[in-house]
VOGU-3710 file (C-alpha; in Angstrom, 3 decimals, decimal comma):
1> meqcsplvvf> 59,767/47,651/286,332  56,965/45,998/288,272  59,510/43,947/290,223  61,169/46,922/291,951  60,405/47,455/295,625  58,555/50,624/296,734  61,950/51,995/297,833  63,350/51,968/294,295  62,758/54,291/291,343  63,072/52,308/288,107
11> dkscftldel> 65,608/53,761/285,664  66,344/51,160/282,987  66,930/48,837/285,954  65,997/48,401/289,606  69,746/48,734/290,303  71,707/51,983/290,348  74,801/52,313/288,153  77,024/52,001/291,232  75,237/48,804/292,228  75,619/47,365/288,722
21> qmiaqaynky> 79,353/48,074/288,861  79,631/46,295/292,223  77,619/43,351/290,872  79,898/43,054/287,818  83,046/43,262/289,959  81,722/40,636/292,378  80,817/38,348/289,486  84,284/38,648/287,920  85,956/38,007/291,280  83,845/34,905/291,862
31> irnkavchse> 84,234/33,488/288,367  88,045/33,457/288,550  87,917/30,389/290,775  84,648/28,616/290,017  81,578/28,614/287,809  78,389/30,251/289,002  75,833/27,569/289,717  72,162/28,034/290,371  70,691/25,496/292,781  67,369/25,233/290,974
41> lkacvprkqi> 68,530/25,049/287,361  71,775/23,143/287,989  73,338/25,291/285,261  76,745/26,960/285,181  78,280/29,888/283,382  81,580/28,773/281,760  84,610/30,957/282,403  85,145/31,459/278,679  81,976/33,591/278,569  83,535/36,266/280,773
51> kshkylnkqe> 84,661/39,276/278,776  86,419/42,454/279,779  84,669/45,686/278,773  84,788/49,326/279,652  81,134/50,221/279,928  80,061/53,682/278,892  76,615/53,665/280,400  74,176/51,850/282,642  72,318/50,169/279,792  75,484/48,624/278,327
61> lhkaiqdvld> 76,686/47,376/281,700  73,282/45,917/282,470  73,198/44,074/279,134  76,689/42,667/279,668  75,730/41,187/283,035  72,489/39,906/281,552  74,387/38,231/278,709  76,720/36,237/280,968  73,775/35,108/283,113  71,631/34,182/280,117
71> gicsteacwt> 70,106/30,751/280,653  70,265/31,085/284,425  68,315/34,272/285,092  65,552/36,011/283,188  65,056/38,685/285,871  67,312/41,041/287,804  65,981/39,750/291,113  67,418/36,328/290,243  70,919/37,835/290,181  70,709/38,560/293,901
81> elpfinhiqd> 70,029/34,876/294,613  73,274/33,678/293,010  76,301/33,032/295,255  78,588/35,603/293,624  76,501/38,456/295,065  78,034/37,761/298,490  81,430/38,800/297,092  80,333/42,441/297,232  82,448/43,818/300,065  79,910/46,297/301,445
91> kqvveklkyf> 77,495/44,059/303,361  74,923/46,837/303,681  74,761/46,914/299,888  74,334/43,126/299,832  71,440/43,431/302,296  69,818/46,173/300,203  70,153/44,173/296,986  68,719/41,009/298,530  65,895/42,386/300,647  65,013/45,950/299,678
101> tfkpkmpesk> 65,592/46,342/295,920  62,828/44,016/294,728  59,355/43,151/295,895  59,186/39,887/297,853  58,486/36,713/295,907  54,898/35,658/295,445  54,022/32,698/297,719  54,432/29,351/295,945  50,690/28,981/295,533  49,472/32,319/294,159
111> yswlntkdin> 46,345/32,530/296,307  47,660/30,734/299,372  47,405/31,862/302,987  50,264/34,235/303,821  52,836/33,161/306,387  54,871/35,297/308,800  57,761/35,676/306,331  55,481/36,871/303,506  53,950/39,602/305,669  57,224/40,708/307,252
121> evlqqhaqlh> 59,034/41,017/303,916  56,356/43,294/302,442  55,881/45,591/305,426  59,565/45,856/306,350  60,115/47,466/302,948  57,431/50,050/303,742  59,038/50,689/307,128  62,296/51,466/305,280  60,392/53,806/302,959  58,652/55,802/305,720
131> dyfkfvgalp> 60,940/56,864/308,561  57,934/57,929/310,658  56,577/54,367/310,585  57,588/51,363/312,680  56,488/47,862/311,751  56,908/45,594/314,774  56,240/42,374/312,857  53,766/39,604/312,106  53,324/38,105/315,557  51,174/35,745/317,640
141> sdfykvttfh> 48,501/37,434/319,747  50,399/36,753/322,993  53,869/37,827/321,788  54,192/40,484/324,505  53,832/37,774/327,177  56,752/35,692/325,922  59,186/38,389/324,769  60,144/41,932/325,729  58,256/44,709/323,977  59,620/48,235/324,390
151> ydqikyyqkv> 56,479/50,296/324,958  58,658/53,375/325,501  59,668/53,304/321,809  56,107/53,871/320,547  56,306/57,642/321,058  59,160/58,002/318,557  56,974/57,185/315,541  53,869/58,723/314,038  52,554/55,261/313,247  53,351/51,848/314,732
161> aivfnldthd> 51,807/48,691/313,287  51,588/45,008/314,131  49,982/42,201/312,159  48,621/39,826/314,773  47,718/36,195/314,358  44,791/35,361/316,617  46,562/32,167/317,688  49,129/32,152/320,490  52,845/31,423/320,053  52,352/27,683/320,650
171> qpgshwvsll> 49,548/27,298/318,084  49,800/26,847/314,292  48,121/30,103/313,204  44,519/30,796/312,278  43,672/34,349/311,178  45,628/37,582/310,573  44,460/41,036/311,740  46,058/44,508/311,813  46,654/46,887/314,690  47,905/50,408/314,034
181> idnvlkqiey> 48,833/53,007/316,661  48,473/56,547/315,302  50,358/58,987/317,528  49,110/62,011/315,601  45,437/61,135/316,043  46,054/59,466/319,435  44,164/56,471/318,146  44,615/52,695/318,206  43,013/51,121/315,153  42,102/47,451/314,902
191> fdsagnapnk> 41,192/46,025/311,510  39,838/42,503/311,129  38,633/41,554/307,652  36,096/39,246/309,333  34,605/42,196/311,232  35,224/40,872/314,745  36,374/42,753/317,852  39,871/42,135/319,316  40,306/38,862/321,186  41,393/38,637/324,837
201> nismfikkvk> 45,146/38,738/324,168  44,990/41,687/321,791  42,604/43,575/324,088  45,095/43,094/326,907  47,914/44,364/324,678  45,896/47,499/323,860  45,362/48,141/327,584  49,093/47,715/328,204  49,934/50,208/325,446  47,619/52,782/327,010
211> sktrvnykvv> 48,922/52,247/330,535  52,634/52,002/329,677  52,628/55,052/327,390  50,193/56,996/329,597  48,353/58,111/326,485  44,574/57,954/326,470  44,301/56,540/322,956  40,874/56,250/321,406  40,343/52,622/320,338  38,439/51,944/317,104
221> ynqrvhqken> 37,730/48,749/315,199  35,754/47,853/312,109  32,488/45,951/312,343  31,974/45,331/308,649  32,769/41,930/307,197  35,015/42,263/304,141  36,481/38,792/303,677  34,354/35,933/302,316  36,945/33,266/301,458  39,544/31,625/303,717
231> necgiysiyf> 42,981/32,727/302,478  42,902/36,511/302,183  43,225/37,677/305,817  46,969/38,328/305,509  46,484/40,392/302,357  43,712/42,422/304,014  46,015/43,081/306,976  48,839/44,322/304,732  46,414/46,350/302,601  45,001/48,180/305,614
241> iiqrlmgftf> 48,448/49,282/306,815  49,670/50,376/303,376  46,462/52,331/302,748  46,909/54,131/306,072  50,486/55,013/305,094  49,136/56,412/301,826  46,911/58,830/303,747  43,561/57,052/303,776  41,717/57,219/307,091  40,503/54,320/309,179
251> kdisnniihd> 36,918/55,185/308,189  37,853/55,397/304,501  39,091/51,821/304,592  36,782/50,109/307,054  33,485/51,616/305,862  33,932/50,675/302,203  33,612/46,979/301,495  36,812/45,559/300,021  36,189/42,388/298,021  38,353/39,267/298,009
261> ktmnkfrnii> 38,822/39,695/294,257  40,396/43,108/294,894  42,738/41,556/297,461  43,823/38,844/295,043  44,713/41,554/292,508  46,598/43,382/295,267  48,874/40,350/295,584  50,234/41,224/292,131  51,106/44,714/293,378  53,004/43,769/296,540
271> frprvl> 54,687/40,560/295,317  56,802/39,747/292,270  56,230/36,607/290,166  58,143/33,454/291,097  60,334/33,392/287,991  64,110/33,145/287,770
//
């Protein structure tokens, strides 16, 4: 159950019955011509293991799929990484199964520094969950100078968030911070786990938001240092945004010291283990 994304309600499976039926049909279609191979395990499911059943309920269908993939997958999420899943005709369903049914995979090193992909995968799921929320992305601090940003779209959401890297687009990346625009409170919130004020690029972006939208947002940022170690800035940035979506205020979060140990535990909430 812990592997399901925040968009999914667990009911004997992270998949719905309809999705399980589509998965089984796609598997049977694929297996007619070739064995299912998993790139990591180098293992195949022989055709002779395929059986024809009329399944009465979700649990039976789930077990039947699990049985034929025994030895290749120990988790449901693994099913979506096998090539047969692409034989589902509805490509929106394929996208949902691959990217929005399960939590993103834990980074290879459990306590490693988060990259752009890690952050985007987590927060894009929360953007799907909350239609009033727009997540722009995990971006370099000068992104608005090198690409087009549609400032006119900000007004359509109650909350708009960006996770900034303090480095520019041509640098390797140094430190993640969060920026959240609250259109209900008319407030721009900047959260840096190191307790520093926005750098020059982010300050300029904030000024552009205010001028382009013609909204006199109040700008607030935390001055308390939360982070002590080197690798947790990305987790702090995600945590701040999710807590705001849960209804906690900027003051609630920034005024109460959040320890690195708490952030490392939070990794287990937003990511799933790297098991097949």
